[in-house]
N, C-alpha and C positions, 0 to 999 in steps of 0.2 A: 522245655525238655532238652535232653542233650543231644547236640548234633552227631551224626555218624557218618563216616566216610564209607561208601558202599562201591566195591569194587568187583566187577565181573570178569573172572579170567576164562578165555575161551579159546577154541581153535576151529580152524576148517575141517580138520581130520584128527584121527587118533594117532598116537605114537609119536607125537612131538615134544613131549614133556610138559603138556600143560598143568597136570595136577602137581608135578615137581615144582613147577613155577609157583604155583597157589600155596603150596605147604610152606616153601622156604622163604616166600615172600611174608606169609604170616609170621614164621619164626623171627626174621628179622626186625619187623614191625614191633613184634612183642618185646623184643631184645632192647628196643628204644624206649620202652616203658609204657606202650600203648596197651590197651586192653582189646585183644583182638579175638573176634569170633570167626571161624572158619567153616562155612556151610559146604557140605558136598551136595551139589545139586546136580550131579549125575544120577538121576533119580532112579534108573534101572540097573545101572552098572557101576555101583559106587565103588570106589577104590581108595579114598583118603584114609579110612582106618586101616587099611592094609598097608599103606607105604608108612604109617606111623606105628604099625605094630599094636595097634589098640584093639581091644575086644569088647566092643560095645554091646550091652545087653538088650538095648531097645534103639530103634531108630525113627526116622520120619514116617514109617508107615504105621507105628504105633500111636503116633500123634493124630494122624489122620483118622485112625480107627476109634479115636476116643479113649485110648488106655491109658494114656498119660499126657502130661503137660511137656511142651517142649524145653522147659528146663530139666526135666527128669531124664532127658536123652543126652544131655551135654556130658562129654567126657574131657578130661584134661589131657592136652598134648604138650609137647616139648615148650619150655619157656612159658608156660602158663596159657598157651593158646586153648581156648575152649573150642571144641570140635562139635558139629552137629552131623551126626553120619546119617547116610541115606541108607536104602535097602539095595542089596545086590541080588540081581536076578529074579526080582519080582516084577513080573510084566505090568501090572496095574499101575505100578508107581511111575512107570514111563509113559503112561497114557492118562494123566490126571486131566478132568475136566476144569475148565476155567474157574468154576466155582470151588473146585477142589484146590486149585492153586491159590485162589484167595483164603481158603480156610488155612492153608499150610502158613501163608505169609502173615495172617493176622495173629497167628501164635507168637509172631515176633514181639508184640506189645508188652508182654510181660519182660522182655529184656531191655526195654527201651534205655534206661540209665546205666547199663551194667558194661557197655562197650563204646570203644573209640573208632573202631575199624571192623568192618564186615567183609571178608574176602569170600566171594561166592565162586567155587570151582564148577563151571557148568559142564555140560555133556560136550563131546566134539560133535561137529556138524551143524545141521541147520533145522533141527526138529523145533517143535512148538516151544517145548521146555527151555531151550537156548534162547529163543527170542523173547520169551516171557522174562526170563531172569535178566537178560541184557537190557531190556527195556526199562525195568524196574531199578536198575543200577545208575549210579551217578558217572561212572567211569568203566568203558569197556576196554579190557587189555587182551589184545589178540596175540597169540603165541604162534609163531611160524619158525620153519627151518629151512634149509637151503634146497630141499628136495622140491622138483617142480610140483608134485602133486600136493604138497602143502601150500604151496604159493597160490596154485588155482584154486584149492578149496578155501584158503583164507579169503580170497577174492570173492568167491562164491558167498562166502559167510557175511562178508562185509555189505555186499549188494543186496541180501535178504534183510540184514538188520537195518539197514538204510532205508529199503522199500516198505517192509512190513512192520518196523518198529519206529521209524523216523529219526533213527541215530544217525548224526553226521560227523561226529567226531570220534576217532579211535586211536587209543595208544597201541604200540606195537613193540613187542619184544622178539628180539631174533635169538632162538635158542641152539645150542649144541654146535656153536660155530667155532672156527679154528682161529679167528682174528676179529678185532674190531673193524678192520677194513672189509671183511667178508660180511659182515652182519650190515654195514653200510649199504654193501651192493645189494643184498637180500632185500632190505627195506626200499631201496630205490626202486627195485624192479616191481614191487607190489605198489608202492605209491605211484609210479607211473602209470600203471593202468587203472588203478583204483580211482585216482584224481582226474583220469582222462574221461572216464566213462561214467563216472558217479559224481554227485554233488555231495562229497566227503571231503575231511580233513584228516589225514594221518599223521602221527607224531611218533617219532623214534624215542623209545624211553630206556632201552637196554639191550646189551648182548650177554648172553650167557655162554661161556665157554664150553667146549665138550670136556668132560672132566671124568675120568676113571674112578676117581674117589666118591663121585656121585653115584655111579653105578654099584661102587663097593656098599654105600650106605642104604641104597634101595634093596640089595640083596640081604642086608640084615634087618629090614624093615626099621630103618631109623633114617633121620633127615641129615643131610650133608652138613648142615648147619650146626648139628649137635656133635657129630662124629669127627669131622676133620674142618673146623672152623677157620684153618689158615688157608685153605685151598682158594684157587683162582675162582671157582664158580661161587663159593660162599662171600668172596668181596664182591663179586658182580651182585648177586642177590641183596647186599647190603647196599650198593649204590642204587639199585632200584627202589629199594626201601626208603631210602633217603629222598627219591625223588617223588614217591607217591606222599611222603610227610610233607612234602612241599606245596602239593596240589591243595587249592583253596577248599576250606571246610564250609559246606553251604549254612548259611544262615537263616534262610527263610523255612517255613514249615514243611517243605520238601526235603530239608536236611535231616529229618528224624525218620527213624525207622517205620513210621506211619506212611511215609509216602510211598513205602513198598505196597501198601494195600491199595493206595491210589493208582498206581502206575502199572500194577501187574496185570490188571485185568483191562479188556476194551470196554469203552463206556456203558455198551449194552448188556455186561454182565454184572455191573458193578452193585446194582439195586438188589440183585440175588444175593451177593456176599453180605450185604448190610441187614439181609433179613433173618440174621440168626439170632 
């Protein structure tokens, strides 16, 4: 089976540019020649398709309802990125049971050999969905800004993921910064608190500059990687993608999409998921 790099992109609060990081990271990985699957895992307030200007006819809610397969909902985004759209404004999608989470992720089995990287754009905050998808991923990428609330909520997210999901290693991206020095200071503030009070290890993996061209691209429902490839933010996303590409690819069974099935659920609920 084909090993797949699975990265959860998350944040403690909304408004920090998490989905923009997910989308542009996926684009830059695809530009490197990787086969990229981008999953919108904000199951109640989806917005990846909106940022990309896509008009999907079906989404994950239709897969859960048994109306179609996961492959049927895939839509092609920029640079060939394949997107799994979620449902926006459907309350039930934000309140999935553990068994429904398992059903959703088991649908990935049919895509096992089609992709090299799965980027999971989680919801913001500390909901069960965020914990679930982060637990199932090999790498957790936390997006923060200089706002005190962003740092406080990022710390809260890391604490919950450490306590409830057993995650001890986190990658950190500082978004919308004015300089690399500012990004380093933001990271050091978060790191000082997290590593003092929690048994975790944080790694700084990138700084994305504040960029008016990115805002222009968002307004046009396009990625800045497409519209303004020479801008500073795109170069930063490219450097981030280069780092991600250097991360080790798992070689054990857990390196396949199947590991999602096993890690997505607590042990007590796995037997129910295997009974289908």
